[in-house]
Backbone as JSON Lines, residues from 0, in Angstrom:
{"i":0,"aa":"Q","n":[232.63,-67.13,180.68],"ca":[231.6,-66.75,180.55],"c":[230.76,-68.63,180.72]}
{"i":1,"aa":"I","n":[231.57,-69.47,180.03],"ca":[231.11,-70.7,179.77],"c":[231.14,-70.96,181.13]}
{"i":2,"aa":"V","n":[232.31,-71.26,181.98],"ca":[231.87,-71.4,183.53],"c":[230.5,-70.7,184.38]}
{"i":3,"aa":"S","n":[230.29,-69.6,184.05],"ca":[229.19,-68.84,184.86],"c":[227.86,-69.73,184.25]}
{"i":4,"aa":"A","n":[227.64,-70.2,182.69],"ca":[226.99,-70.22,182.3],"c":[226.52,-71.95,182.66]}
{"i":5,"aa":"V","n":[227.44,-72.89,182.85],"ca":[227.53,-74.01,183.4],"c":[227.48,-73.77,185.34]}
{"i":6,"aa":"D","n":[227.24,-72.92,185.78],"ca":[227.57,-72.3,187.11],"c":[225.54,-72.63,187.45]}
{"i":7,"aa":"H","n":[225.67,-71.72,186.46],"ca":[223.83,-71.69,186.44],"c":[223.5,-72.81,186.41]}
{"i":8,"aa":"I","n":[222.92,-73.61,185.17],"ca":[222.38,-74.76,184.98],"c":[222.82,-75.64,185.78]}
{"i":9,"aa":"H","n":[223.55,-76.11,186.93],"ca":[224.14,-76.63,188.51],"c":[223.49,-76.08,189.09]}
{"i":10,"aa":"E","n":[223.02,-75.02,189.16],"ca":[222.44,-73.92,190.58],"c":[220.6,-74.44,190.36]}
{"i":11,"aa":"K","n":[220.25,-75.02,189.28],"ca":[218.89,-75.2,188.5],"c":[219.25,-77.26,189.01]}
{"i":12,"aa":"N","n":[220.16,-77.38,189.4],"ca":[219.92,-78.81,189.33],"c":[220.28,-79.43,188.28]}
{"i":13,"aa":"I","n":[220.32,-78.81,187.32],"ca":[220.59,-79.68,186.18],"c":[222.49,-79.64,185.63]}
{"i":14,"aa":"I","n":[222.51,-81.26,185.05],"ca":[223.87,-81.95,184.84],"c":[223.7,-81.79,182.71]}
{"i":15,"aa":"H","n":[224.63,-81.17,182.56],"ca":[224.35,-80.99,180.97],"c":[224.91,-82.52,180.58]}
{"i":16,"aa":"R","n":[225.81,-82.87,180.97],"ca":[226.68,-84.25,180.45],"c":[226.85,-84.31,178.84]}
{"i":17,"aa":"D","n":[227.02,-83.18,178.16],"ca":[227.21,-83.48,176.84],"c":[228.1,-81.78,176.35]}
{"i":18,"aa":"L","n":[228.81,-81.56,177.13],"ca":[229.57,-80.02,176.71],"c":[230.87,-80.32,176.2]}
{"i":19,"aa":"K","n":[230.81,-79.42,174.98],"ca":[231.92,-79.56,173.32],"c":[231.57,-78.38,173.28]}
{"i":20,"aa":"P","n":[232.72,-77.55,172.42],"ca":[233.24,-76.6,171.7],"c":[231.66,-76.85,170.71]}
{"i":21,"aa":"A","n":[231.19,-77.82,170.22],"ca":[230.21,-77.62,169.53],"c":[228.57,-76.89,170.26]}
{"i":22,"aa":"N","n":[228.76,-77.06,171.69],"ca":[227.44,-76.66,172.35],"c":[227.66,-75.7,172.91]}
{"i":23,"aa":"I","n":[228.88,-74.5,172.32],"ca":[229.09,-73.85,173.09],"c":[229.31,-72.38,172.11]}
{"i":24,"aa":"L","n":[227.72,-71.59,171.76],"ca":[227.15,-70.43,170.5],"c":[227.87,-69.48,171.15]}
{"i":25,"aa":"F","n":[228.02,-68.59,169.97],"ca":[228.54,-67.02,170.24],"c":[227.09,-66.41,169.64]}
{"i":26,"aa":"A","n":[226.24,-65.82,170.73],"ca":[225.18,-65.35,170.82],"c":[224.97,-63.82,170.15]}
{"i":27,"aa":"E","n":[226.15,-63.04,170.63],"ca":[226.67,-61.67,170.09],"c":[228.0,-62.29,170.27]}
{"i":28,"aa":"M","n":[228.31,-60.4,170.04],"ca":[230.09,-60.37,169.52],"c":[231.17,-60.75,170.91]}
{"i":29,"aa":"D","n":[229.96,-60.76,172.25],"ca":[231.06,-61.09,173.5],"c":[230.23,-61.53,174.28]}
{"i":30,"aa":"W","n":[229.16,-62.61,173.97],"ca":[228.43,-63.13,174.44],"c":[228.1,-64.92,174.54]}
{"i":31,"aa":"L","n":[228.19,-65.13,174.83],"ca":[228.2,-66.71,174.82],"c":[226.89,-67.43,175.71]}
{"i":32,"aa":"K","n":[226.82,-68.97,174.57],"ca":[225.89,-69.85,175.38],"c":[226.08,-71.23,174.99]}
{"i":33,"aa":"V","n":[225.07,-71.71,176.33],"ca":[225.78,-73.22,176.36],"c":[224.42,-74.32,175.86]}
{"i":34,"aa":"C","n":[224.14,-74.48,174.43],"ca":[223.33,-75.06,174.22],"c":[223.3,-76.63,174.06]}
{"i":35,"aa":"D","n":[221.75,-76.95,173.66],"ca":[221.67,-78.79,173.67],"c":[222.07,-79.45,174.86]}
{"i":36,"aa":"L","n":[220.94,-79.11,175.88],"ca":[220.89,-79.52,176.52],"c":[219.92,-81.04,176.3]}
{"i":37,"aa":"G","n":[219.8,-81.6,175.46],"ca":[219.12,-82.72,174.54],"c":[219.62,-84.3,176.08]}
{"i":38,"aa":"I","n":[220.72,-83.96,176.43],"ca":[220.63,-85.19,177.41],"c":[221.08,-85.1,178.47]}
{"i":39,"aa":"S","n":[220.73,-83.83,179.08],"ca":[221.23,-83.45,180.51],"c":[220.27,-84.4,181.24]}
{"i":40,"aa":"T","n":[220.78,-84.06,182.59],"ca":[219.89,-84.82,183.59],"c":[219.69,-84.1,184.83]}
{"i":41,"aa":"L","n":[218.32,-84.52,185.38],"ca":[218.39,-83.47,186.84],"c":[218.63,-84.24,188.24]}
{"i":42,"aa":"R","n":[219.36,-83.53,189.15],"ca":[219.75,-84.41,190.6],"c":[218.98,-84.01,190.98]}
{"i":43,"aa":"T","n":[218.07,-84.8,191.83],"ca":[217.28,-84.71,193.25],"c":[217.55,-83.75,194.13]}
{"i":44,"aa":"T","n":[216.66,-83.6,194.99],"ca":[216.95,-82.6,196.32],"c":[218.22,-82.84,197.06]}
{"i":45,"aa":"D","n":[218.38,-83.94,197.15],"ca":[219.55,-84.86,197.9],"c":[220.91,-84.9,197.27]}
{"i":46,"aa":"G","n":[220.75,-84.26,196.14],"ca":[222.25,-84.09,195.22],"c":[222.85,-85.33,194.69]}
{"i":47,"aa":"V","n":[221.5,-86.59,194.52],"ca":[222.1,-87.78,193.76],"c":[221.01,-87.6,192.57]}
{"i":48,"aa":"D","n":[222.18,-88.41,191.42],"ca":[221.53,-88.03,190.02],"c":[220.71,-89.1,189.93]}
{"i":49,"aa":"T","n":[219.41,-88.65,189.15],"ca":[218.05,-89.49,188.24],"c":[218.71,-90.84,188.16]}
{"i":50,"aa":"A","n":[218.38,-92.0,187.87],"ca":[218.8,-93.2,187.84],"c":[219.02,-93.53,186.76]}
{"i":51,"aa":"L","n":[218.51,-93.13,185.22],"ca":[218.42,-92.86,183.93],"c":[220.55,-92.02,183.98]}
{"i":52,"aa":"S","n":[220.34,-91.31,184.87],"ca":[222.25,-90.57,184.44],"c":[223.11,-91.81,185.37]}
{"i":53,"aa":"R","n":[222.49,-92.71,185.66],"ca":[223.75,-93.54,186.39],"c":[223.74,-94.61,185.46]}
{"i":54,"aa":"T","n":[222.76,-94.83,185.17],"ca":[222.52,-95.84,184.24],"c":[223.21,-95.65,182.63]}
{"i":55,"aa":"S","n":[222.95,-94.41,182.32],"ca":[223.06,-94.27,180.88],"c":[224.23,-93.8,180.44]}
{"i":56,"aa":"N","n":[224.82,-94.14,179.26],"ca":[226.68,-93.62,179.22],"c":[226.44,-92.83,178.05]}
{"i":57,"aa":"M","n":[226.34,-91.86,178.39],"ca":[225.9,-91.08,177.01],"c":[226.69,-89.48,176.96]}
{"i":58,"aa":"G","n":[227.02,-89.1,175.56],"ca":[227.96,-87.58,175.92],"c":[228.99,-88.34,174.31]}
{"i":59,"aa":"T","n":[229.43,-87.42,174.2],"ca":[230.64,-87.4,173.44],"c":[231.78,-87.6,173.7]}
{"i":60,"aa":"P","n":[231.83,-89.35,173.62],"ca":[233.13,-89.82,174.3],"c":[234.23,-89.12,174.3]}
{"i":61,"aa":"L","n":[235.15,-87.95,173.51],"ca":[236.19,-87.34,173.51],"c":[236.09,-86.45,174.95]}
{"i":62,"aa":"Y","n":[234.62,-85.92,175.19],"ca":[234.86,-85.22,176.36],"c":[234.24,-85.87,177.81]}
{"i":63,"aa":"M","n":[233.57,-86.94,177.5],"ca":[233.22,-87.23,178.69],"c":[234.43,-87.45,180.02]}
{"i":64,"aa":"S","n":[233.57,-87.94,180.98],"ca":[234.78,-88.07,182.38],"c":[234.37,-89.6,182.74]}
{"i":65,"aa":"P","n":[235.08,-90.07,183.55],"ca":[235.4,-91.16,183.72],"c":[234.44,-91.88,183.71]}
{"i":66,"aa":"E","n":[233.73,-90.98,185.52],"ca":[232.2,-91.96,186.02],"c":[230.82,-91.32,185.68]}
{"i":67,"aa":"Q","n":[230.69,-90.35,184.26],"ca":[229.65,-89.5,183.48],"c":[228.03,-89.5,184.53]}
{"i":68,"aa":"Y","n":[228.53,-89.16,185.71],"ca":[227.24,-88.61,185.96],"c":[227.8,-87.89,187.21]}
{"i":69,"aa":"G","n":[226.2,-87.12,187.9],"ca":[226.88,-85.83,188.64],"c":[227.75,-84.54,188.17]}
{"i":70,"aa":"S","n":[227.32,-83.36,188.93],"ca":[227.89,-81.72,188.1],"c":[229.2,-81.94,187.83]}
{"i":71,"aa":"K","n":[230.45,-82.88,188.88],"ca":[231.22,-82.55,187.72],"c":[232.05,-83.35,187.28]}
{"i":72,"aa":"T","n":[231.01,-84.05,186.3],"ca":[231.05,-84.87,184.8],"c":[231.43,-83.35,183.8]}
{"i":73,"aa":"D","n":[230.65,-82.25,184.24],"ca":[230.67,-80.8,183.56],"c":[232.0,-80.73,183.44]}
{"i":74,"aa":"I","n":[232.33,-80.7,184.63],"ca":[233.44,-79.83,185.45],"c":[234.62,-80.49,184.12]}
{"i":75,"aa":"F","n":[235.3,-81.95,184.23],"ca":[236.12,-82.53,183.32],"c":[236.12,-82.01,181.71]}
{"i":76,"aa":"A","n":[234.4,-81.74,181.74],"ca":[234.37,-81.59,179.88],"c":[234.81,-80.1,179.98]}
{"i":77,"aa":"L","n":[235.35,-79.31,180.87],"ca":[235.55,-77.73,180.66],"c":[237.11,-77.62,180.71]}
{"i":78,"aa":"G","n":[237.69,-78.77,180.85],"ca":[239.28,-78.97,181.49],"c":[239.2,-78.91,180.16]}
{"i":79,"aa":"L","n":[238.4,-80.09,179.33],"ca":[238.86,-80.73,178.17],"c":[239.03,-79.32,177.07]}
{"i":80,"aa":"I","n":[237.56,-79.06,177.33],"ca":[236.73,-77.02,176.5],"c":[238.58,-76.56,176.83]}
{"i":81,"aa":"L","n":[239.03,-76.3,177.95],"ca":[240.18,-75.41,178.12],"c":[241.5,-75.7,176.88]}
{"i":82,"aa":"T","n":[241.81,-77.07,177.27],"ca":[242.8,-77.2,177.0],"c":[242.7,-77.26,175.4]}
{"i":83,"aa":"E","n":[242.04,-77.24,174.86],"ca":[241.28,-77.0,173.19],"c":[241.91,-75.72,172.87]}
{"i":84,"aa":"L","n":[241.69,-74.83,173.57],"ca":[241.18,-73.71,173.53],"c":[242.68,-73.04,173.95]}
{"i":85,"aa":"C","n":[243.51,-73.0,174.85],"ca":[244.78,-72.72,174.91],"c":[245.69,-73.62,174.01]}
{"i":86,"aa":"T","n":[245.39,-74.59,173.37],"ca":[247.01,-75.37,172.44],"c":[246.47,-75.07,171.05]}
{"i":87,"aa":"W","n":[245.29,-75.15,170.92],"ca":[244.96,-74.98,169.39],"c":[244.82,-76.42,169.0]}
{"i":88,"aa":"K","n":[244.68,-77.33,169.97],"ca":[244.68,-78.39,168.97],"c":[243.29,-79.68,169.31]}
{"i":89,"aa":"P","n":[242.28,-80.04,168.73],"ca":[241.28,-80.32,168.47],"c":[241.26,-81.62,169.66]}
{"i":90,"aa":"A","n":[239.88,-82.14,170.19],"ca":[240.04,-82.91,171.49],"c":[240.78,-84.5,170.73]}
{"i":91,"aa":"D","n":[240.44,-84.73,169.92],"ca":[241.23,-86.16,169.52],"c":[242.42,-85.55,169.47]}
{"i":92,"aa":"E","n":[243.23,-84.89,169.7],"ca":[244.54,-84.8,169.62],"c":[245.16,-84.82,170.5]}
{"i":93,"aa":"L","n":[244.47,-84.7,171.95],"ca":[244.49,-84.58,172.69],"c":[244.26,-85.75,173.94]}
{"i":94,"aa":"S","n":[243.55,-86.37,173.39],"ca":[243.47,-87.49,174.23],"c":[244.17,-88.91,174.72]}
{"i":95,"aa":"L","n":[245.25,-88.77,173.25],"ca":[246.63,-89.68,173.57],"c":[247.31,-89.09,174.82]}
{"i":96,"aa":"I","n":[247.3,-87.14,175.34],"ca":[248.09,-86.52,176.72],"c":[246.88,-87.46,177.71]}
{"i":97,"aa":"F","n":[245.92,-86.9,176.87],"ca":[244.71,-87.17,178.53],"c":[245.21,-88.91,178.56]}
{"i":98,"aa":"E","n":[245.19,-89.42,178.22],"ca":[245.15,-91.16,178.71],"c":[246.4,-91.22,178.91]}
{"i":99,"aa":"N","n":[247.84,-90.38,178.93],"ca":[248.97,-90.75,179.43],"c":[248.42,-90.41,180.74]}
{"i":100,"aa":"Y","n":[248.02,-89.32,180.66],"ca":[247.98,-88.49,182.28],"c":[247.18,-89.52,183.45]}
{"i":101,"aa":"R","n":[246.05,-90.59,182.71],"ca":[244.77,-91.15,183.33],"c":[245.61,-92.01,183.85]}
{"i":102,"aa":"L","n":[246.74,-92.54,182.95],"ca":[248.08,-93.6,183.64],"c":[248.88,-93.08,184.05]}
{"i":103,"aa":"G","n":[248.48,-92.09,184.63],"ca":[250.2,-91.03,185.89],"c":[251.3,-90.98,185.14]}
{"i":104,"aa":"M","n":[251.4,-90.54,183.09],"ca":[252.47,-90.22,183.28],"c":[252.47,-88.9,183.04]}
{"i":105,"aa":"R","n":[253.65,-88.24,183.19],"ca":[253.86,-86.65,183.13],"c":[252.93,-86.73,181.71]}
{"i":106,"aa":"C","n":[252.42,-85.29,181.13],"ca":[251.8,-84.69,179.98],"c":[252.08,-83.59,180.54]}
{"i":107,"aa":"D","n":[252.08,-83.01,179.21],"ca":[253.17,-81.61,178.59],"c":[251.58,-80.92,178.08]}
{"i":108,"aa":"L","n":[251.14,-80.05,178.46],"ca":[249.45,-79.83,177.28],"c":[250.27,-78.34,176.69]}
{"i":109,"aa":"E","n":[251.42,-78.06,176.96],"ca":[252.21,-77.09,175.66],"c":[251.06,-76.2,176.27]}
{"i":110,"aa":"A","n":[250.65,-75.41,176.86],"ca":[250.17,-74.04,177.87],"c":[250.32,-73.75,178.51]}
{"i":111,"aa":"G","n":[251.32,-73.76,179.41],"ca":[251.94,-73.04,180.04],"c":[251.64,-73.7,181.82]}
{"i":112,"aa":"V","n":[252.62,-73.47,182.63],"ca":[252.35,-74.26,183.44],"c":[251.04,-73.75,184.26]}
{"i":113,"aa":"E","n":[250.54,-72.51,184.83],"ca":[249.82,-72.3,185.38],"c":[248.15,-73.4,185.07]}
{"i":114,"aa":"T","n":[247.96,-73.07,183.32],"ca":[247.22,-73.73,182.47],"c":[246.76,-75.06,183.0]}
{"i":115,"aa":"A","n":[248.22,-76.03,182.92],"ca":[248.53,-76.9,182.57],"c":[247.82,-77.64,184.59]}
{"i":116,"aa":"A","n":[248.41,-76.31,185.51],"ca":[248.05,-76.66,186.59],"c":[246.32,-76.82,186.52]}
{"i":117,"aa":"F","n":[245.67,-75.79,186.38],"ca":[244.49,-76.02,185.87],"c":[244.1,-76.99,185.49]}
{"i":118,"aa":"V","n":[244.16,-77.0,184.51],"ca":[243.5,-78.48,183.51],"c":[243.87,-79.59,184.69]}
{"i":119,"aa":"R","n":[245.05,-80.08,184.81],"ca":[244.99,-80.86,185.94],"c":[243.48,-81.24,186.8]}
{"i":120,"aa":"M","n":[243.88,-79.82,187.47],"ca":[242.7,-79.86,188.72],"c":[241.37,-80.11,187.73]}
{"i":121,"aa":"L","n":[241.0,-79.66,186.95],"ca":[239.29,-80.27,186.24],"c":[239.37,-81.43,186.07]}
{"i":122,"aa":"T","n":[240.42,-81.87,185.86],"ca":[240.4,-83.27,184.87],"c":[240.8,-84.68,185.96]}
{"i":123,"aa":"E","n":[241.01,-84.42,187.17],"ca":[241.04,-85.2,188.38],"c":[240.14,-86.6,188.16]}
{"i":124,"aa":"L","n":[241.2,-87.75,188.04],"ca":[240.02,-88.5,188.0],"c":[238.8,-88.54,189.0]}
{"i":125,"aa":"D","n":[239.0,-88.58,190.05],"ca":[238.14,-88.77,191.02],"c":[237.47,-87.56,191.28]}
{"i":126,"aa":"P","n":[236.12,-87.31,191.11],"ca":[235.28,-86.39,191.08],"c":[235.17,-85.65,192.12]}
{"i":127,"aa":"D","n":[235.32,-86.02,192.76],"ca":[235.66,-85.25,194.47],"c":[237.01,-84.44,194.38]}
{"i":128,"aa":"S","n":[237.75,-84.37,193.89],"ca":[238.98,-83.58,193.63],"c":[238.87,-82.96,192.8]}
{"i":129,"aa":"R","n":[237.59,-82.48,191.76],"ca":[237.53,-81.68,191.17],"c":[236.61,-79.86,191.89]}
{"i":130,"aa":"P","n":[236.7,-79.14,191.3],"ca":[236.28,-77.9,192.11],"c":[234.91,-77.74,191.31]}
{"i":131,"aa":"S","n":[233.72,-76.62,191.56],"ca":[232.38,-76.86,191.88],"c":[232.83,-75.49,190.37]}
{"i":132,"aa":"C","n":[231.81,-75.18,189.93],"ca":[231.85,-74.23,189.04],"c":[232.59,-72.78,190.26]}
{"i":133,"aa":"K","n":[231.56,-73.01,190.9],"ca":[232.05,-71.21,192.22],"c":[232.8,-71.43,192.36]}
{"i":134,"aa":"E","n":[234.01,-72.41,192.82],"ca":[235.19,-72.86,193.0],"c":[236.25,-72.32,192.0]}
{"i":135,"aa":"M","n":[235.48,-72.84,190.75],"ca":[236.23,-71.77,189.39],"c":[236.0,-70.97,189.51]}
{"i":136,"aa":"L","n":[235.28,-70.05,189.76],"ca":[234.95,-68.57,189.34],"c":[235.89,-68.01,190.52]}
{"i":137,"aa":"E","n":[236.23,-68.47,191.48],"ca":[236.8,-67.8,192.58],"c":[238.25,-68.56,192.06]}
{"i":138,"aa":"H","n":[239.0,-69.05,191.73],"ca":[239.89,-69.53,191.22],"c":[241.39,-68.76,190.93]}
{"i":139,"aa":"K","n":[241.92,-68.35,191.2],"ca":[243.41,-67.04,190.8],"c":[243.4,-66.76,189.17]}
{"i":140,"aa":"Y","n":[243.3,-68.17,188.62],"ca":[243.78,-68.63,186.99],"c":[242.49,-67.44,186.43]}
{"i":141,"aa":"L","n":[241.11,-67.96,186.68],"ca":[240.13,-67.07,186.41],"c":[239.83,-66.01,186.58]}
{"i":142,"aa":"L","n":[240.49,-65.25,187.61],"ca":[240.26,-64.16,188.12],"c":[241.83,-62.78,187.25]}
{"i":143,"aa":"V","n":[241.04,-62.67,186.11],"ca":[241.49,-61.64,185.12],"c":[241.29,-60.18,185.53]}
């Protein structure tokens, strides 16, 4: 549901830029909502983000992607959120794992091989190597 919600805002050319567990609410017993679009930004029709989004470094540092602009920044945050959900470790405890990953060191997410592979795909340093929300929704990892 989280990926579907983010996909929906991306379809509206909105980039959230501050996805984190605190911004995901349980609206009902089995329904999630993404909230706090306070620092979100709009993409122009040609896919280029507004000037503000390219010059502003905003968001929660533990969930920020290296590039901080473009819809793929939300994908990076989704990878970190998934890691928290699967490992039961908060982002501050996971930051060293991801720093080691960024430095090219092997990291063990302790969440299973398939989960680790999916998270690595979502947290690629090159945003062009990350999937879109639509691609995530079609990925075998999420097709349950």
